[in-house]
Each structure stands twice: as structure tokens, then as C-alpha cells.
N, C-alpha and C positions, 0 to 999 in steps of 0.2 A: 441692713446692718444696725444693729443698736450699740452705743457708746455708753459707756458709765458717765457718770456726771454731768448729764443732760448734754453732751456733745450732739451735734447733728449728725445725720447718717450721710453716705454718700453710694453712688451707684457705679459700678464700675463696667465698662463696656469696651468692646474692642480689645480684648487681653492678647490677642496675637500668640496662644497656646501658652501664656505663663500660667502656670498652676496658682490660682487666685489663694485658693485654701492654704496653700502650703506657705505662702508668703505672710498672709495674715495670722498663721501661726507662728511663723518666726518672729513678726513684729510683737505679737502679744507675751512671746517669751522673754522678749527683751525688757519686759517692764519690769520694776524692781518690786519685790514683793514687800519692803518696807514702806515704800511709799503707797501701795495698795492699802496696808494696814494703817497707817497715819491717816489717810483720807477717810476710811471706813470709820476710824476712832472719832474723828473731828466731827464728823455728820452726824454720828449717833444712829446711822440707819444703815442697811445693808447697801452694797454696791451692786448696781444691776450687773448681770453677765453679760457679756460679749456675745453676739451670735453672728453666725454668716448664713446667708441664703443664695444660695445658687441659682441662675435662672434656668429656664429648660433648655437654653442654647449651650449654657456652660456645662451643665450635665452632659449633654449629648457630646461635648468635646470631649470631655474626660473620659466617656464610654468609647470614643473614636481612638483615644491615646492608649488606652489599655488593649484594644483590638489590635492596633499597630505594634504594641509592644510584644504581641504574643505570636506575630507573623515572624517567619524567617527572613534573614536577610538576602537582598538582591544579590544574585550571582552575575556580576556585570559581564564576566568574560563571558560565560554561556549565552547571556541574552544577545551580546554582540556577535558572537560566532552564529547564533540562529538568525539573527537579522541579516547578515550577510551571505548565508545560504540560501534564505527566502530572496533575498535581493539578486544572486547569482542564479536564482534557478535551481539549485543542486539540494535544496531542502527535502528529504524523503521521510515523511513522518513514520513511526513505526505503528501500524494498525494494532497491532497486538497489545502494546502498551497501552495505547489510546483506549482500547476496549476493556482491560483490566482495571484501569483508573476509573472509568466510566461505572463499571460494575461494583468495584471498591465504594465508590461515594455514593451509589444507591444503597448500597448494604449498609452503610453508616447510618444514612438519612432513616432507612426503615427503622434501625435497631434505636435510633434516638429519639422515634416518635412515641 
């Protein structure tokens, strides 16, 4: 990360899911334009721009976050019902639905290639 006016850089680790890029953008928008113009005028040279470099892990976390947001919500009632049926031994899978689902998934994979 590069800061204007020769300030030091910092490395951020262990964000625990916080979107660092969004936080940095919010912080940058809080800066007053008048202050930046005054600093630039006083120094007589252009102010370096801020930049953000995300680590490979941060990029991977963002990709996971995107994938999770695209997933349908978990239907807890259905999951609990199925768990109970399996535990009781009363669960009877519908073979036809399973076969249709496998066929549909294979068709989608072939189309996607």
C-alpha cells in the first residue's frame, strides 16, 4: 500500500472476513479535497496516488465470498427433517429424482465445456 506525503506502508493480515478494499475506499473518501489541494499546492509537485494490493489469500477469500452469496439459503427445516428420517431409519430416497438430478448435472457440464 502506498500513501501520499511519504507516509509508511502497512500490511494487513487476518481480516476475519472484513472487506479491506471497501474499508480503505471508505477511509479515502473521508479525506477532504481542500486539504489535498492545499498539500499539492504547497509542495509544488503532484501527490502520489493511493493504491491497494490484495494478497493471494485475500483474493481467494473474495472469490469464496462471491460464491457463497450466489448459493441458495439453507432450508433448516428440511435439513432437520431429513436428519431425523435418516436417524429413525425411515428415510427413503427417490431414485428417480436422484437419477434425473445426475443426468441434469452431467448435461449442464457437457454444455459448459
